[in-house]
All heavy atoms as an XYZ file, in Angstrom:
777
protein
N     -43.604    -17.252     24.059
C     -43.101    -16.200     23.199
C     -41.888    -15.584     23.874
O     -41.852    -15.416     25.070
C     -44.178    -15.143     22.978
C     -43.699    -14.038     22.082
S     -44.802    -12.614     21.933
C     -46.208    -13.363     21.186
N     -40.914    -15.256     23.096
C     -39.698    -14.629     23.584
C     -39.685    -13.196     23.082
O     -39.936    -12.940     21.913
C     -38.489    -15.392     23.030
C     -37.114    -14.839     23.319
C     -36.798    -14.979     24.805
C     -36.082    -15.579     22.501
N     -39.423    -12.253     23.975
C     -39.339    -10.849     23.583
C     -38.007    -10.328     24.068
O     -37.686    -10.434     25.241
C     -40.479    -10.033     24.192
C     -40.475     -8.605     23.751
C     -40.873     -8.272     22.475
C     -40.055     -7.597     24.589
C     -40.869     -6.956     22.049
C     -40.040     -6.284     24.176
C     -40.454     -5.970     22.900
N     -37.215     -9.813     23.190
C     -35.889     -9.323     23.530
C     -35.776     -7.847     23.211
O     -36.249     -7.385     22.180
C     -34.834    -10.088     22.724
C     -34.833    -11.599     22.925
C     -33.947    -12.256     21.903
C     -34.386    -11.940     24.317
N     -35.133     -7.114     24.094
C     -34.840     -5.707     23.848
C     -33.342     -5.566     23.681
O     -32.567     -6.123     24.457
C     -35.284     -4.831     25.023
C     -36.767     -4.702     25.230
C     -37.019     -3.860     26.486
C     -37.439     -4.064     24.042
N     -32.948     -4.849     22.694
C     -31.541     -4.590     22.465
C     -31.261     -3.148     22.833
O     -31.869     -2.238     22.295
C     -31.181     -4.825     20.989
C     -31.491     -6.208     20.441
C     -31.193     -6.238     18.950
C     -30.692     -7.259     21.165
N     -30.350     -2.949     23.758
C     -29.934     -1.604     24.130
C     -28.537     -1.406     23.582
O     -27.605     -2.077     23.992
C     -29.933     -1.434     25.647
C     -31.305     -1.576     26.303
C     -31.148     -1.579     27.816
C     -32.215     -0.464     25.872
N     -28.407     -0.514     22.660
C     -27.119     -0.302     22.030
C     -27.087      1.084     21.414
O     -28.112      1.724     21.251
C     -26.884     -1.351     20.940
N     -25.893      1.511     21.078
C     -25.767      2.798     20.404
C     -26.278      2.642     18.983
O     -25.974      1.677     18.311
C     -24.316      3.239     20.406
N     -27.067      3.554     18.539
C     -27.591      3.499     17.192
C     -27.954      4.898     16.732
O     -27.991      5.823     17.520
N     -28.209      5.027     15.465
C     -28.614      6.311     14.926
C     -30.075      6.218     14.526
O     -30.570      5.151     14.194
C     -27.764      6.687     13.697
O     -27.938      5.678     12.698
C     -26.305      6.795     14.064
N     -30.770      7.332     14.580
C     -32.186      7.345     14.205
C     -32.453      8.504     13.266
O     -31.851      9.559     13.371
C     -33.055      7.465     15.452
N     -33.367      8.284     12.333
C     -33.859      9.363     11.489
C     -35.315      9.057     11.200
O     -35.781      7.939     11.397
C     -33.034      9.510     10.212
C     -33.123      8.368      9.242
C     -32.293      8.671      8.008
C     -32.445      7.557      6.982
N     -31.788      7.870      5.731
N     -36.050     10.052     10.760
C     -37.470      9.853     10.487
C     -37.773     10.231      9.045
O     -37.067     11.013      8.418
C     -38.356     10.700     11.420
O     -38.054     12.080     11.211
C     -38.146     10.335     12.871
N     -38.838      9.639      8.545
C     -39.352     10.020      7.236
C     -40.803      9.590      7.173
O     -41.265      8.817      8.010
C     -38.544      9.387      6.100
C     -38.824      7.923      5.842
C     -38.056      7.411      4.647
O     -36.909      7.767      4.436
N     -38.670      6.561      3.866
N     -41.517     10.087      6.187
C     -42.912      9.711      6.026
C     -43.028      8.411      5.261
O     -42.228      8.117      4.388
N     -44.018      7.606      5.619
C     -44.299      6.362      4.905
C     -45.337      6.648      3.832
O     -45.993      7.691      3.843
C     -44.809      5.303      5.879
N     -45.505      5.700      2.918
C     -46.487      5.858      1.844
C     -47.905      6.028      2.380
O     -48.732      6.667      1.751
C     -46.450      4.647      0.911
C     -45.149      4.562      0.134
O     -44.474      5.600     -0.020
O     -44.812      3.460     -0.325
N     -48.165      5.465      3.569
C     -49.511      5.549      4.126
C     -49.687      6.760      5.052
O     -50.648      6.850      5.797
C     -49.880      4.262      4.860
C     -48.863      3.866      5.915
O     -47.961      4.672      6.220
O     -48.976      2.743      6.424
N     -48.735      7.706      5.013
C     -48.846      8.935      5.784
C     -48.348      8.847      7.215
O     -48.390      9.822      7.948
N     -47.866      7.689      7.647
C     -47.358      7.524      9.004
C     -45.906      7.976      9.086
O     -45.216      8.052      8.090
C     -47.480      6.071      9.441
C     -48.917      5.576      9.472
C     -48.993      4.191     10.039
C     -50.400      3.657     10.020
N     -51.275      4.217     11.008
N     -45.457      8.294     10.300
C     -44.065      8.680     10.518
C     -43.264      7.412     10.805
O     -43.615      6.631     11.693
C     -43.934      9.670     11.693
C     -42.474      9.960     11.987
C     -44.685     10.955     11.378
N     -42.196      7.206     10.046
C     -41.330      6.048     10.221
C     -40.040      6.507     10.879
O     -39.392      7.439     10.414
C     -41.003      5.378      8.868
C     -40.052      4.205      9.061
C     -42.280      4.932      8.175
N     -39.688      5.857     11.987
C     -38.406      6.092     12.649
C     -37.496      4.963     12.214
O     -37.810      3.786     12.415
C     -38.556      6.101     14.184
C     -37.198      6.259     14.855
C     -39.516      7.192     14.622
N     -36.390      5.312     11.584
C     -35.443      4.306     11.109
C     -34.213      4.340     12.001
O     -33.585      5.384     12.130
C     -35.083      4.574      9.662
C     -36.268      4.389      8.735
S     -35.908      4.807      7.033
C     -35.736      6.570      7.173
N     -33.919      3.222     12.607
C     -32.766      3.119     13.496
C     -31.783      2.120     12.912
O     -32.143      0.987     12.612
C     -33.205      2.687     14.880
C     -33.969      3.780     15.581
C     -34.186      3.472     17.023
N     -34.616      4.700     17.692
C     -35.299      4.706     18.797
N     -35.616      3.592     19.388
N     -35.659      5.844     19.362
N     -30.549      2.555     12.784
C     -29.483      1.698     12.279
C     -28.570      1.358     13.445
O     -28.138      2.244     14.176
C     -28.693      2.419     11.164
O     -29.612      2.758     10.112
C     -27.595      1.538     10.622
N     -28.320      0.080     13.627
C     -27.456     -0.368     14.723
C     -26.884     -1.738     14.382
O     -27.261     -2.360     13.394
C     -28.233     -0.414     16.050
C     -29.352     -1.417     16.067
C     -29.160     -2.677     16.597
C     -30.593     -1.091     15.556
C     -30.188     -3.610     16.609
C     -31.628     -2.002     15.567
C     -31.423     -3.263     16.097
N     -25.971     -2.193     15.208
C     -25.355     -3.506     15.025
C     -26.161     -4.540     15.795
O     -26.183     -4.526     17.022
C     -23.901     -3.496     15.495
C     -23.034     -2.600     14.635
O     -23.311     -2.457     13.435
O     -22.074     -2.045     15.178
N     -26.830     -5.446     15.093
C     -27.643     -6.505     15.699
C     -26.714     -7.675     15.968
O     -26.220     -8.315     15.048
C     -28.752     -6.906     14.745
C     -29.787     -7.856     15.294
C     -29.578     -8.898     16.141
C     -31.183     -7.839     15.002
N     -30.749     -9.541     16.394
C     -31.757     -8.911     15.710
C     -31.993     -7.047     14.211
C     -33.115     -9.197     15.648
C     -33.335     -7.333     14.149
C     -33.894     -8.394     14.867
N     -26.479     -7.951     17.225
C     -25.588     -9.047     17.608
C     -26.370    -10.349     17.646
O     -27.374    -10.467     18.338
C     -24.955     -8.762     18.966
C     -24.010     -7.579     18.895
C     -23.244     -7.358     20.185
O     -23.074     -8.324     20.956
O     -22.842     -6.218     20.401
N     -25.897    -11.308     16.870
C     -26.510    -12.623     16.809
C     -25.501    -13.609     17.378
O     -24.357    -13.667     16.928
C     -26.889    -12.986     15.362
C     -27.874    -11.944     14.812
C     -27.465    -14.397     15.290
C     -28.147    -12.066     13.336
N     -25.932    -14.345     18.387
C     -25.043    -15.267     19.093
C     -24.263    -16.140     18.116
O     -24.827    -16.746     17.212
C     -25.874    -16.164     20.022
C     -25.029    -17.043     20.900
C     -25.888    -17.871     21.836
O     -26.918    -17.364     22.310
O     -25.515    -19.018     22.063
N     -22.957    -16.193     18.299
C     -22.106    -17.033     17.464
C     -21.780    -16.436     16.109
O     -21.096    -17.056     15.312
N     -22.266    -15.252     15.841
C     -21.996    -14.586     14.569
C     -21.473    -13.186     14.835
O     -21.633    -12.636     15.918
C     -23.272    -14.471     13.720
C     -23.862    -15.780     13.292
C     -25.084    -15.599     12.399
O     -25.163    -14.570     11.695
O     -25.945    -16.480     12.408
N     -20.881    -12.638     13.829
C     -20.449    -11.245     13.910
C     -21.684    -10.350     13.886
O     -22.682    -10.669     13.244
C     -19.568    -10.960     12.693
C     -18.818     -9.665     12.765
C     -17.938     -9.521     11.579
N     -18.807     -9.457     10.393
C     -18.396     -9.192      9.191
N     -17.127     -9.008      8.968
N     -19.219     -9.143      8.194
N     -21.638     -9.246     14.601
C     -22.755     -8.299     14.598
C     -23.015     -7.824     13.172
O     -22.094     -7.624     12.392
C     -22.450     -7.119     15.509
N     -24.271     -7.671     12.862
C     -24.670     -7.245     11.525
C     -25.359     -5.892     11.602
O     -26.267     -5.699     12.397
C     -25.631     -8.287     10.945
C     -26.104     -7.973      9.564
C     -26.977     -9.088      9.013
O     -26.824    -10.250      9.423
O     -27.832     -8.766      8.174
N     -24.921     -4.962     10.784
C     -25.543     -3.637     10.762
C     -26.861     -3.716     10.007
O     -26.908     -4.153      8.862
C     -24.612     -2.636     10.086
C     -25.263     -1.270     10.005
C     -24.436     -0.131     10.382
N     -23.794     -0.291     11.665
C     -23.001      0.621     12.179
N     -22.779      1.737     11.531
N     -22.431      0.443     13.346
N     -27.945     -3.324     10.684
C     -29.280     -3.352     10.089
C     -29.979     -2.024     10.359
O     -29.603     -1.286     11.265
C     -30.142     -4.512     10.636
C     -29.539     -5.861     10.307
C     -30.371     -4.370     12.129
N     -30.995     -1.764      9.581
C     -31.855     -0.615      9.801
C     -33.251     -1.135     10.075
O     -33.797     -1.915      9.295
C     -31.865      0.327      8.583
O     -30.538      0.793      8.362
C     -32.789      1.512      8.803
N     -33.804     -0.735     11.210
C     -35.137     -1.157     11.614
C     -36.104     -0.002     11.394
O     -35.788      1.148     11.692
C     -35.144     -1.587     13.106
C     -36.535     -1.976     13.550
C     -34.174     -2.733     13.321
N     -37.270     -0.304     10.842
C     -38.301      0.704     10.595
C     -39.381      0.572     11.661
O     -40.031     -0.472     11.776
C     -38.935      0.496      9.217
C     -37.978      0.719      8.102
N     -38.377      0.731      6.789
C     -36.651      0.938      8.076
C     -37.327      0.961      6.007
N     -36.272      1.080      6.773
N     -39.548      1.609     12.452
C     -40.586      1.676     13.484
C     -41.628      2.691     13.054
O     -41.284      3.743     12.523
C     -39.985      2.137     14.810
C     -39.089      1.138     15.445
C     -37.732      1.049     15.313
C     -39.468      0.079     16.315
N     -37.254     -0.001     16.052
C     -38.299     -0.613     16.679
C     -40.688     -0.353     16.833
C     -38.316     -1.710     17.533
C     -40.703     -1.436     17.684
C     -39.522     -2.106     18.023
N     -42.898      2.420     13.306
C     -43.963      3.402     13.047
C     -44.236      4.149     14.340
O     -44.588      3.539     15.359
C     -45.239      2.707     12.569
C     -45.139      2.029     11.205
C     -46.452      1.309     10.887
C     -44.827      3.047     10.129
N     -44.066      5.458     14.312
C     -44.284      6.287     15.489
C     -45.784      6.408     15.749
O     -46.549      6.774     14.871
C     -43.660      7.663     15.283
C     -43.690      8.614     16.470
C     -42.902      8.033     17.645
C     -43.120      9.967     16.057
N     -46.186      6.100     16.983
C     -47.593      6.164     17.387
C     -47.879      7.516     18.045
O     -46.969      8.212     18.475
C     -47.904      5.022     18.359
C     -47.561      3.640     17.815
C     -48.331      3.291     16.560
O     -49.538      3.098     16.599
N     -47.639      3.222     15.425
N     -49.142      7.860     18.152
C     -49.530      9.147     18.722
C     -49.044      9.325     20.156
O     -48.749     10.437     20.580
C     -51.050      9.318     18.665
C     -51.558      9.562     17.265
C     -53.060      9.797     17.227
O     -53.648     10.148     18.269
O     -53.641      9.641     16.144
N     -48.951      8.239     20.920
C     -48.533      8.335     22.324
C     -47.011      8.324     22.491
O     -46.501      8.319     23.597
C     -49.161      7.218     23.159
C     -48.673      5.824     22.770
O     -47.847      5.690     21.827
O     -49.120      4.852     23.413
N     -46.279      8.298     21.381
C     -44.821      8.310     21.427
C     -44.188      6.931     21.409
O     -42.985      6.810     21.243
N     -44.977      5.883     21.568
C     -44.426      4.537     21.468
C     -44.176      4.230     19.992
O     -44.615      4.968     19.109
C     -45.380      3.506     22.084
O     -46.604      3.464     21.368
N     -43.467      3.158     19.745
C     -43.154      2.798     18.363
C     -43.601      1.375     18.091
O     -43.491      0.497     18.938
C     -41.666      2.971     18.098
C     -41.263      4.428     18.138
S     -39.553      4.708     17.677
C     -38.725      4.099     19.132
N     -44.072      1.156     16.886
C     -44.641     -0.131     16.469
C     -43.697     -0.824     15.493
O     -43.284     -0.249     14.500
C     -45.985      0.140     15.813
C     -46.630     -1.043     15.195
C     -47.927     -0.617     14.575
N     -48.234     -1.493     13.461
C     -49.397     -1.541     12.868
N     -50.362     -0.742     13.254
N     -49.597     -2.365     11.884
N     -43.355     -2.082     15.797
C     -42.505     -2.915     14.940
C     -43.396     -3.897     14.210
O     -44.124     -4.670     14.819
C     -41.494     -3.676     15.810
C     -40.580     -4.619     15.052
C     -39.358     -4.171     14.578
C     -40.919     -5.951     14.855
C     -38.496     -5.025     13.910
C     -40.066     -6.810     14.192
C     -38.858     -6.350     13.718
O     -38.010     -7.201     13.058
N     -43.343     -3.868     12.904
C     -44.119     -4.792     12.075
C     -43.117     -5.533     11.194
O     -42.471     -4.935     10.342
C     -45.116     -3.987     11.239
C     -46.047     -4.843     10.411
O     -45.749     -6.039     10.190
O     -47.081     -4.315      9.967
N     -42.977     -6.843     11.419
C     -41.989     -7.653     10.697
C     -42.081     -7.442      9.190
O     -41.071     -7.309      8.510
C     -42.178     -9.136     11.049
C     -41.219    -10.049     10.350
C     -39.954    -10.273     10.873
C     -41.567    -10.688      9.174
C     -39.053    -11.110     10.237
C     -40.674    -11.523      8.527
C     -39.417    -11.729      9.058
N     -43.292     -7.422      8.659
C     -43.473     -7.333      7.212
C     -43.044     -5.999      6.616
O     -42.850     -5.898      5.413
C     -44.936     -7.620      6.847
C     -45.314     -9.063      7.163
O     -44.455     -9.954      7.031
O     -46.471     -9.293      7.558
N     -42.871     -4.962      7.439
C     -42.427     -3.649      6.939
C     -40.918     -3.486      6.991
O     -40.399     -2.445      6.604
C     -43.077     -2.534      7.759
C     -44.561     -2.404      7.521
C     -45.079     -1.213      8.277
N     -44.884     -0.013      7.468
C     -45.837      0.842      7.171
N     -47.058      0.662      7.623
N     -45.594      1.899      6.445
N     -40.209     -4.497      7.492
C     -38.758     -4.378      7.672
C     -38.004     -4.666      6.376
O     -38.453     -5.460      5.551
C     -38.279     -5.343      8.757
C     -38.941     -5.139     10.095
C     -38.860     -3.712     10.576
O     -37.802     -3.093     10.568
N     -39.994     -3.168     11.003
N     -36.834     -4.038      6.219
C     -35.979     -4.361      5.074
C     -35.565     -5.839      5.140
O     -35.542     -6.450      6.221
C     -34.752     -3.452      5.259
C     -35.212     -2.363      6.175
C     -36.264     -2.969      7.042
N     -35.228     -6.415      4.009
C     -34.865     -7.828      3.927
C     -33.737     -8.193      4.889
O     -33.813     -9.216      5.572
C     -34.467     -8.189      2.479
O     -35.568     -7.880      1.625
C     -34.120     -9.655      2.350
N     -32.694     -7.380      4.980
C     -31.568     -7.693      5.872
C     -32.013     -7.741      7.332
O     -31.539     -8.574      8.110
C     -30.446     -6.670      5.696
N     -32.941     -6.867      7.717
C     -33.457     -6.843      9.083
C     -34.309     -8.087      9.339
O     -34.192     -8.725     10.387
C     -34.265     -5.564      9.329
O     -33.420     -4.435      9.044
C     -34.767     -5.475     10.756
N     -35.146     -8.457      8.382
C     -35.946     -9.676      8.525
C     -35.040    -10.900      8.674
O     -35.311    -11.780      9.500
C     -36.870     -9.865      7.326
C     -38.019     -8.898      7.277
C     -38.935     -9.145      6.087
O     -38.735    -10.078      5.295
N     -39.952     -8.317      5.951
N     -33.966    -10.951      7.896
C     -33.033    -12.085      7.971
C     -32.361    -12.174      9.337
O     -32.238    -13.262      9.906
C     -31.975    -11.990      6.869
C     -32.546    -12.226      5.478
O     -33.670    -12.755      5.362
O     -31.855    -11.864      4.506
N     -31.927    -11.035      9.885
C     -31.299    -11.029     11.212
C     -32.307    -11.464     12.274
O     -31.968    -12.223     13.192
C     -30.753     -9.635     11.530
N     -33.545    -11.031     12.142
C     -34.613    -11.410     13.071
C     -34.833    -12.929     13.005
O     -34.895    -13.605     14.042
C     -35.874    -10.645     12.695
C     -37.001    -10.771     13.666
N     -38.032     -9.871     13.679
C     -37.303    -11.676     14.622
C     -38.907    -10.210     14.609
N     -38.488    -11.318     15.197
N     -34.913    -13.472     11.785
C     -35.103    -14.918     11.615
C     -33.966    -15.720     12.262
O     -34.210    -16.707     12.957
C     -35.172    -15.275     10.132
C     -36.490    -15.050      9.492
C     -36.518    -15.625      8.064
N     -37.622    -15.074      7.345
C     -37.569    -14.026      6.528
N     -36.424    -13.415      6.293
N     -38.641    -13.583      5.926
N     -32.738    -15.297     12.014
C     -31.580    -16.021     12.561
C     -31.550    -15.943     14.086
O     -31.234    -16.927     14.752
C     -30.277    -15.492     11.961
C     -30.109    -15.908     10.503
C     -28.686    -15.751      9.984
N     -28.013    -14.541     10.357
C     -28.138    -13.364      9.735
N     -28.937    -13.245      8.684
N     -27.468    -12.306     10.139
N     -31.887    -14.791     14.655
C     -31.911    -14.644     16.111
C     -32.950    -15.579     16.730
O     -32.691    -16.208     17.753
C     -32.223    -13.196     16.497
O     -31.170    -12.351     16.114
N     -34.115    -15.676     16.134
C     -35.158    -16.557     16.648
C     -34.773    -18.026     16.463
O     -35.015    -18.850     17.358
C     -36.485    -16.273     15.949
S     -37.224    -14.679     16.375
N     -34.183    -18.358     15.326
C     -33.809    -19.749     15.041
C     -32.846    -20.295     16.097
O     -32.881    -21.486     16.421
C     -33.202    -19.859     13.650
N     -31.990    -19.443     16.653
C     -31.063    -19.878     17.701
C     -31.807    -20.386     18.928
O     -31.264    -21.168     19.709
C     -30.139    -18.731     18.107
C     -29.070    -18.366     17.090
C     -28.382    -17.075     17.493
C     -28.058    -19.497     16.960
N     -33.049    -19.965     19.109
C     -33.879    -20.387     20.235
C     -34.894    -21.458     19.818
O     -35.785    -21.796     20.583
C     -34.637    -19.171     20.806
C     -33.768    -17.999     21.179
C     -32.798    -18.339     22.290
O     -33.128    -19.071     23.216
N     -31.581    -17.840     22.188
N     -34.768    -21.955     18.566
C     -35.726    -22.931     18.062
C     -37.081    -22.312     17.786
O     -38.113    -22.977     17.886
N     -37.067    -21.040     17.416
C     -38.313    -20.300     17.217
C     -38.302    -19.616     15.854
O     -37.327    -19.700     15.123
C     -38.491    -19.282     18.337
C     -38.493    -19.902     19.721
S     -38.527    -18.662     21.019
C     -40.169    -18.935     21.608
N     -39.394    -18.939     15.562
C     -39.508    -18.142     14.336
C     -39.990    -16.753     14.720
O     -40.565    -16.554     15.801
C     -40.465    -18.798     13.354
C     -41.892    -18.866     13.853
C     -42.797    -19.518     12.838
C     -44.228    -19.527     13.388
N     -45.158    -20.107     12.471
N     -39.798    -15.755     13.853
C     -40.253    -14.398     14.164
C     -41.768    -14.352     14.342
O     -42.513    -14.990     13.602
C     -39.848    -13.580     12.940
C     -38.735    -14.343     12.327
C     -39.060    -15.793     12.581
N     -42.204    -13.619     15.339
C     -43.637    -13.372     15.505
C     -44.085    -12.496     14.349
O     -43.401    -11.543     13.984
C     -43.909    -12.669     16.837
O     -43.507    -13.476     17.907
N     -45.215    -12.803     13.774
C     -45.687    -12.048     12.615
C     -46.681    -10.974     12.994
O     -47.170    -10.244     12.147
C     -46.307    -12.994     11.582
C     -45.321    -13.970     10.980
C     -44.068    -13.305     10.431
N     -44.307    -12.599      9.210
C     -43.967    -13.030      8.022
N     -43.345    -14.181      7.902
N     -44.224    -12.316      6.965
N     -46.961    -10.843     14.261
C     -47.855     -9.784     14.710
C     -47.115     -8.466     14.785
O     -46.080     -8.266     14.155
N     -47.621     -7.592     15.590
C     -47.048     -6.268     15.752
C     -46.527     -6.157     17.171
O     -47.172     -6.587     18.112
C     -48.123     -5.195     15.479
C     -47.626     -3.821     15.858
C     -48.547     -5.235     14.026
N     -45.332     -5.592     17.339
C     -44.759     -5.356     18.654
C     -44.661     -3.865     18.916
O     -44.549     -3.071     17.985
N     -44.715     -3.497     20.176
C     -44.618     -2.087     20.556
C     -43.482     -1.921     21.546
O     -43.259     -2.796     22.382
C     -45.907     -1.618     21.225
C     -47.161     -1.838     20.408
S     -47.279     -0.795     18.972
C     -47.792      0.731     19.716
N     -42.759     -0.802     21.455
C     -41.764     -0.462     22.460
C     -41.964      0.985     22.876
O     -42.496      1.793     22.131
C     -40.302     -0.665     21.994
C     -39.944      0.284     20.854
C     -40.020     -2.094     21.659
C     -38.453      0.348     20.569
N     -41.525      1.259     24.070
C     -41.484      2.637     24.534
C     -40.505      2.678     25.692
O     -40.108      1.647     26.220
C     -42.871      3.118     24.979
O     -43.329      2.360     26.069
N     -40.074      3.836     26.044
C     -39.148      3.980     27.158
C     -37.842      4.596     26.712
O     -37.307      4.265     25.659
N     -37.366      5.495     27.529
C     -36.145      6.211     27.230
C     -34.970      5.243     27.093
O     -34.773      4.371     27.926
C     -35.864      7.204     28.355
C     -34.740      8.156     28.049
C     -34.602      9.206     29.133
O     -35.619      9.549     29.765
O     -33.483      9.655     29.331
N     -34.210      5.365     26.042
C     -33.015      4.559     25.841
C     -33.240      3.255     25.110
O     -32.297      2.607     24.700
N     -34.486      2.837     24.913
C     -34.750      1.591     24.197
C     -34.692      1.875     22.708
O     -35.374      2.767     22.220
C     -36.144      1.036     24.558
O     -36.205      0.864     25.958
C     -36.399     -0.280     23.869
N     -33.865      1.115     21.993
C     -33.774      1.373     20.560
C     -34.373      0.272     19.714
O     -34.654      0.474     18.556
C     -32.323      1.626     20.097
C     -31.474      0.384     20.261
C     -31.713      2.808     20.799
C     -30.258      0.392     19.391
N     -34.548     -0.930     20.289
C     -35.078     -2.004     19.462
C     -35.594     -3.120     20.338
O     -35.137     -3.332     21.446
C     -34.001     -2.544     18.534
C     -34.480     -3.648     17.634
N     -35.514     -3.478     16.757
C     -34.102     -4.933     17.513
C     -35.730     -4.622     16.109
N     -34.894     -5.516     16.568
N     -36.537     -3.840     19.824
C     -37.051     -5.050     20.455
C     -37.620     -5.931     19.374
O     -38.002     -5.447     18.316
N     -37.617     -7.220     19.609
C     -38.225     -8.128     18.651
C     -38.790     -9.308     19.412
O     -38.439     -9.541     20.564
C     -37.225     -8.593     17.586
C     -36.108     -9.458     18.116
C     -36.156    -10.839     18.006
C     -34.999     -8.891     18.731
C     -35.151    -11.639     18.478
C     -33.980     -9.703     19.232
C     -34.047    -11.072     19.091
N     -39.687    -10.040     18.790
C     -40.271    -11.177     19.471
C     -40.225    -12.396     18.575
O     -40.222    -12.306     17.349
C     -41.704    -10.879     19.909
O     -42.516    -10.615     18.789
N     -40.188    -13.562     19.236
C     -40.146    -14.850     18.548
C     -41.292    -15.699     19.066
O     -41.736    -15.549     20.190
C     -38.829    -15.573     18.837
S     -37.353    -14.624     18.384
N     -41.757    -16.601     18.213
C     -42.846    -17.509     18.560
C     -42.343    -18.931     18.492
O     -41.612    -19.291     17.553
C     -44.017    -17.308     17.580
O     -44.439    -15.949     17.636
C     -45.175    -18.221     17.898
N     -42.764    -19.733     19.449
C     -42.390    -21.146     19.499
C     -42.901    -21.853     18.245
O     -44.010    -21.586     17.782
C     -42.999    -21.782     20.745
C     -42.358    -23.103     21.104
O     -41.851    -23.800     20.206
O     -42.356    -23.435     22.296
N     -42.121    -22.765     17.700
C     -42.511    -23.486     16.503
C     -43.562    -24.564     16.772
O     -44.171    -25.080     15.855
C     -41.286    -24.125     15.823
C     -40.285    -23.130     15.256
C     -39.030    -23.849     14.788
C     -40.895    -22.357     14.101
N     -43.757    -24.928     18.031
C     -44.744    -25.978     18.357
C     -46.149    -25.493     18.200
O     -46.539    -24.422     18.267
C     -44.569    -26.449     19.796
C     -43.294    -27.211     19.966
C     -43.115    -27.643     21.371
N     -42.233    -26.622     21.976
C     -42.075    -26.445     23.256
N     -42.709    -27.151     24.114
N     -41.248    -25.542     23.725
């Protein structure tokens, strides 16, 4: 499994989700090797301990597409599980799963 963290300048805002959870939305330029950076908005679910949960299926279509293309460059596909990030200055992370 490949897990990548992107450290970049981005903007964040929060709103409530339909299921009552707090969603942190971060908009930033996702750089994909060999392509121009693409502006995407990632939806993170804020956890009680302050960490954030990334769920591929909750992402906007453009974000899912950028995730797919980034993984494909490594011969992989997006992990369909849930990823967690925490730590000052971290704005995004994603994971890929080997196709084998």
